[in-house]
C-alpha positions as CSV (number, residue, x, y, z in Angstrom):
1,M,68.5,86.8,42.7
2,T,70.7,85.0,40.0
3,V,74.0,83.9,41.3
4,S,76.7,85.2,38.8
5,D,79.2,82.7,37.5
6,R,81.9,85.2,38.7
7,Y,81.6,84.0,42.2
8,N,81.7,80.2,41.4
9,R,85.1,79.8,43.2
10,Q,83.7,81.5,46.4
11,R,80.4,79.7,46.2
12,L,82.5,76.3,46.4
13,V,83.7,77.3,49.8
14,S,82.1,75.2,52.6
15,G,79.7,77.5,54.5
16,I,79.0,79.7,51.6
17,G,77.2,78.0,48.7
18,D,74.4,79.7,46.8
19,A,72.6,80.8,49.8
20,G,75.6,82.5,51.4
21,Q,76.4,84.2,48.2
22,E,72.9,85.5,47.8
23,N,73.2,86.9,51.4
24,I,76.4,88.5,50.5
25,G,74.9,90.1,47.5
26,R,72.1,91.5,49.7
27,G,74.6,93.0,52.1
28,H,75.7,96.5,52.7
29,V,79.1,97.1,54.2
30,A,80.3,100.6,55.0
31,I,84.0,101.5,55.0
32,V,85.0,104.4,56.9
33,G,88.5,105.7,55.7
34,V,89.8,104.9,52.1
35,G,93.3,104.8,52.8
36,A,95.4,101.7,52.8
37,L,93.0,99.6,54.7
38,G,90.0,100.9,53.3
39,C,91.3,100.4,49.8
40,M,92.1,96.7,50.2
41,S,88.8,96.0,51.9
42,A,86.8,97.6,49.3
43,D,88.6,95.9,46.4
44,M,88.1,92.5,48.1
45,L,84.4,92.9,49.1
46,A,83.6,94.5,45.8
47,R,85.1,91.4,43.9
48,A,83.2,89.0,46.5
49,G,79.9,90.6,45.3
50,V,78.7,92.6,48.4
51,G,75.6,94.2,47.2
52,T,76.3,97.7,48.5
53,I,79.5,99.3,49.4
54,T,79.7,102.8,51.1
55,L,82.8,104.6,51.0
56,I,83.5,107.4,53.4
57,D,86.8,109.5,53.3
58,R,87.6,113.2,53.8
59,D,90.9,113.3,52.0
60,I,92.5,113.3,48.4
61,V,94.9,111.0,46.6
62,E,98.6,111.9,46.8
63,F,101.8,110.3,45.3
64,T,102.8,109.0,48.8
65,N,99.7,107.0,48.9
66,L,100.5,104.8,45.8
67,Q,102.9,102.6,47.7
68,R,100.0,101.1,49.5
69,Q,96.8,102.4,48.5
70,V,95.9,99.8,45.8
71,L,92.6,101.5,44.2
72,F,94.5,104.7,43.3
73,T,96.5,105.5,40.2
74,E,99.3,108.2,39.2
75,D,96.6,110.2,37.4
76,D,94.5,110.2,40.7
77,A,97.3,111.7,42.4
78,K,98.1,114.2,39.7
79,T,94.8,115.5,39.7
80,H,94.3,115.4,43.4
81,Q,91.1,113.2,43.1
82,P,89.1,112.7,46.3
83,K,89.7,109.3,47.8
84,A,86.2,108.0,48.1
85,A,85.1,109.2,44.6
86,A,88.3,107.8,43.0
87,A,87.9,104.4,44.6
88,A,84.4,104.2,43.8
89,K,85.1,105.0,40.1
90,H,87.7,102.2,39.9
91,L,85.7,99.7,41.9
92,S,82.9,100.3,39.3
93,S,85.0,98.9,36.6
94,V,85.9,95.8,38.8
95,N,82.3,95.0,39.4
96,S,79.5,96.7,37.7
97,E,76.7,94.4,39.4
98,I,76.9,96.0,42.8
99,Q,76.1,99.5,44.1
100,I,78.9,101.6,45.2
101,I,78.2,104.9,47.1
102,S,80.8,107.5,47.9
103,H,80.8,110.3,50.6
104,V,83.7,112.8,50.4
105,E,83.2,113.8,53.9
106,D,84.8,113.6,57.4
107,L,82.5,111.4,59.6
108,T,81.5,113.1,62.8
109,P,78.7,112.6,65.5
110,K,76.6,115.2,63.3
111,N,76.4,113.1,60.2
112,V,77.2,109.6,61.3
113,N,73.4,108.5,61.1
114,R,73.2,109.8,57.6
115,L,76.3,108.3,56.4
116,L,76.1,104.8,57.8
117,D,72.3,104.5,57.2
118,G,71.5,101.0,56.2
119,A,74.8,99.5,56.8
120,D,74.9,95.8,58.0
121,I,78.7,96.0,58.9
122,I,81.2,98.8,59.6
123,I,84.9,98.5,58.6
124,D,87.4,100.7,60.3
125,G,90.0,102.2,57.6
126,L,90.8,105.1,59.8
127,D,93.9,106.8,61.0
128,N,92.6,108.4,64.0
129,F,91.2,107.2,67.4
130,N,88.5,109.6,68.1
131,T,86.5,108.8,65.0
132,R,87.0,105.2,65.9
133,Y,85.3,105.7,69.3
134,V,82.4,107.3,67.4
135,L,82.0,104.4,65.2
136,N,82.2,102.0,68.3
137,D,79.4,103.9,70.0
138,Y,77.2,104.0,66.8
139,A,77.7,100.2,66.4
140,V,76.8,99.2,70.0
141,K,73.9,101.3,70.1
142,N,72.7,100.2,66.7
143,N,73.8,96.4,67.2
144,I,75.9,96.4,64.1
145,P,79.3,94.5,63.8
146,F,82.3,96.8,63.8
147,L,85.6,95.5,62.2
148,F,88.3,97.3,64.2
149,A,91.9,97.4,62.7
150,G,95.2,99.6,62.8
151,V,98.4,99.2,61.2
152,I,101.7,101.1,61.8
153,A,105.0,99.9,60.1
154,A,104.8,96.3,59.9
155,S,102.8,95.7,63.1
156,G,98.8,95.7,63.5
157,N,95.8,95.0,65.5
158,V,92.6,93.5,64.4
159,M,89.3,92.8,66.2
160,T,85.9,92.4,65.3
161,I,83.2,93.7,67.7
162,I,79.8,92.0,67.7
163,P,77.6,94.1,70.1
164,S,76.3,92.1,73.0
165,V,78.6,89.1,72.2
166,T,82.1,90.4,72.4
167,P,83.8,93.2,74.0
168,C,83.6,96.7,72.3
169,L,86.5,98.9,71.6
170,R,86.0,100.6,75.0
171,C,86.0,97.5,77.0
172,L,89.6,97.0,76.0
173,F,90.6,100.6,75.5
174,P,88.3,102.9,77.7
175,E,89.7,106.0,76.3
176,P,91.5,107.1,73.1
177,P,95.1,107.6,73.7
178,P,96.5,111.1,74.4
179,A,97.3,113.3,71.3
180,G,101.0,113.0,70.4
181,L,101.9,109.9,72.2
182,Q,101.1,107.3,69.4
183,E,103.3,106.5,66.5
184,T,101.8,107.3,63.0
185,C,102.6,106.4,59.5
186,D,104.5,109.5,59.3
187,T,106.8,108.8,61.9
188,A,107.1,105.0,61.7
189,G,106.5,104.3,58.3
190,I,104.4,101.4,56.9
191,I,104.6,98.5,54.5
192,A,101.9,97.3,52.4
193,P,101.9,93.6,53.2
194,A,100.9,94.4,56.9
195,I,98.0,96.4,55.5
196,G,97.1,93.2,53.6
197,I,97.0,91.0,56.6
198,A,94.8,93.3,58.6
199,A,92.4,94.0,55.5
200,S,92.2,90.2,54.9
201,C,91.1,89.6,58.5
202,Q,88.4,92.2,58.3
203,C,87.1,91.1,54.9
204,S,87.1,87.4,55.8
205,D,85.1,88.2,58.9
206,A,82.7,90.4,56.7
207,L,82.0,87.5,54.6
208,K,81.4,85.1,57.5
209,I,78.9,87.6,59.0
210,L,77.1,88.3,55.7
211,S,76.9,84.4,54.8
212,N,75.3,83.6,58.1
213,N,78.5,82.2,59.5
214,L,78.8,84.2,62.7
215,E,80.2,81.2,64.8
216,K,83.3,81.3,62.8
217,V,84.3,84.8,63.8
218,S,87.0,84.5,66.4
219,P,86.3,86.7,69.6
220,T,90.0,87.5,70.0
221,L,92.2,90.4,69.3
222,L,94.8,89.7,66.7
223,V,98.2,91.2,67.3
224,F,100.9,90.7,64.6
225,D,104.4,91.9,63.7
226,L,105.1,90.9,60.1
227,W,108.5,92.2,60.1
228,N,109.7,90.1,62.9
229,T,107.2,87.1,61.8
230,Q,105.3,87.2,65.1
231,S,101.6,86.9,65.8
232,S,99.2,86.1,68.6
233,R,95.5,86.0,69.2
234,L,94.5,87.4,72.7
235,E,91.2,86.1,74.2
236,T,88.9,89.1,74.9
237,G,86.3,87.3,76.7
238,S,82.7,88.6,77.3
239,P,81.8,92.5,77.4
240,N,83.0,94.2,80.4
241,E,80.3,94.7,83.1
242,S,81.7,98.2,83.9
243,C,82.3,99.4,80.3
244,E,80.6,102.9,79.8
245,C,79.5,102.1,76.2
246,C,78.3,98.6,75.8
247,S,77.1,97.9,79.4
248,K,76.1,101.3,80.7
249,N,75.1,102.5,77.3
250,N,76.6,105.9,77.6
251,Y,77.5,107.0,74.2
252,V,79.7,109.9,75.1
253,F,81.4,110.2,71.8
254,L,78.4,109.7,69.7
255,E,76.6,112.1,71.4
256,S,79.2,114.7,71.8
257,T,77.9,118.3,70.8
258,D,81.4,119.6,70.8
259,S,82.9,120.9,67.5
260,P,85.8,118.9,66.2
261,E,89.1,120.6,66.8
262,A,91.5,121.4,64.0
263,A,94.1,118.6,64.1
264,A,97.3,117.8,62.2
265,L,96.6,114.9,59.8
266,C,98.3,111.4,59.9
267,G,101.4,111.0,57.6
268,Q,101.0,114.4,56.1
269,N,102.5,118.0,56.7
270,A,98.9,119.3,56.9
271,V,96.1,120.4,59.2
272,Q,92.5,119.7,58.9
273,I,90.2,122.7,59.9
274,P,86.7,121.1,60.6
275,S,83.4,122.2,59.1
276,S,81.6,125.2,60.1
277,G,78.9,124.8,57.5
278,A,78.7,124.3,53.8
279,I,81.0,126.0,51.3
280,D,80.1,127.5,48.0
281,L,83.2,126.6,46.1
282,K,82.5,128.5,43.1
283,T,82.1,131.8,45.1
284,L,85.0,130.9,47.1
285,A,87.2,130.3,44.1
286,N,86.3,133.7,42.8
287,R,87.2,135.5,46.1
288,L,90.7,133.6,46.0
289,K,91.6,134.1,42.5
290,D,93.9,137.1,43.3
291,H,95.5,135.0,46.1
292,G,96.6,132.0,44.3
293,S,95.9,129.6,41.5
294,F,92.8,127.4,42.3
295,T,91.0,124.6,40.3
296,Q,87.8,122.8,41.3
297,T,87.4,119.1,41.0
298,G,84.0,117.9,41.8
299,P,83.5,118.5,45.4
300,V,86.9,119.8,46.1
301,L,88.4,123.2,45.6
302,R,92.3,123.0,45.3
303,G,94.9,125.7,44.9
304,S,98.1,127.2,46.2
305,L,98.5,130.4,47.9
306,F,101.0,133.0,46.5
307,E,101.5,134.9,49.9
308,E,102.0,132.0,52.0
309,L,105.1,129.5,52.0
310,S,105.8,126.4,53.8
311,A,108.9,125.6,55.7
312,D,110.8,124.5,52.6
313,E,109.7,127.8,50.8
314,K,106.9,125.9,48.7
315,N,103.4,127.5,48.2
316,I,100.9,126.6,51.0
317,V,98.1,124.5,49.5
318,L,94.5,124.7,50.5
319,L,91.8,121.8,49.9
320,C,88.2,123.2,50.4
321,F,85.6,120.8,50.5
322,E,81.9,121.4,49.9
323,D,81.0,120.2,53.4
324,G,83.1,123.0,54.9
325,R,86.3,121.3,55.8
326,V,89.5,122.8,54.7
327,I,92.9,121.0,54.6
328,I,96.0,123.3,54.7
329,H,99.2,121.5,53.2
330,G,102.4,122.7,53.9
331,T,102.4,123.0,57.7
332,S,101.6,120.8,60.8
333,D,101.4,123.8,63.1
334,V,97.8,124.0,64.0
335,G,98.0,127.7,65.1
336,R,99.4,128.8,61.8
337,A,97.0,126.7,59.8
338,K,94.0,128.4,61.8
339,A,95.7,131.7,61.1
340,I,95.8,131.1,57.3
341,F,92.1,129.8,57.3
342,A,91.0,133.0,59.2
343,R,92.8,135.0,56.7
344,F,91.7,133.5,53.4
345,I,88.5,131.5,54.3
346,G,87.1,133.4,57.2
347,N,85.1,132.1,60.4
């Protein structure tokens, strides 16, 4: 491989050089969740020359995303582009030398092997804990570094998990937090600079790993509060000998056969109904044409229902994806969302 001059300043960094840049160019990073964290990480890694970047996200671009999700434009929000597809399009204009793969899907135990196939590193850009635990199981089982991060308001946590070397997510947090007890970006807000701190730490570690500088990765949990100018690194020690995942090899989240439940989405007045099989969007659009105004954009069918109103008396909006998921905007009531789904989409 010929090292491009565009990476000259990066190659000058001690520990990278030509060999390190070539390794970065051969690397494959999967970013799960292309929201604020995922956008910033994808942008930095694309500019750094990571050879293959896989983007996985289930949602579409909205105007409230633009404050912090740096890969999207007003046009993306106006036309409700799928985040993974829109990010891939913009990144291709940033670096045409690399391969960018996008999946407009909800990562689950059923599709995780297909979506993450070939990845050397997994970057966490998620807004929910259950999927994080699926990723943790997958990473430990397949001996793949997992770069965990989470940010709310101006505070964040960042930890790089190297299987068999560092503790895994379940060593530190054995079970996901109960639903409804954690703050979200909808209740606590979020500022973009805090996202930048976490994403920069994730990407720095990704470059260290890809360029064969694994010893430079800190085996700590970074905790920061940017608003109050506080930060600390907590020593995590060695893998916990009683950990169900990395010590006992019980991958309960990865091997779960339970269907995912409908759930309210972070930062949105919306509920996602999980996939029960692929949807023929053209047929569905024809069936719904008497009930609302619908438009298909790639793998997404979007439209508002004439018969259903939200609490502020705006039309309920449906987002139907080819993989079978439906997001119902205009309510956070899971029961009502299921009723709307049953009425207009079916079982």
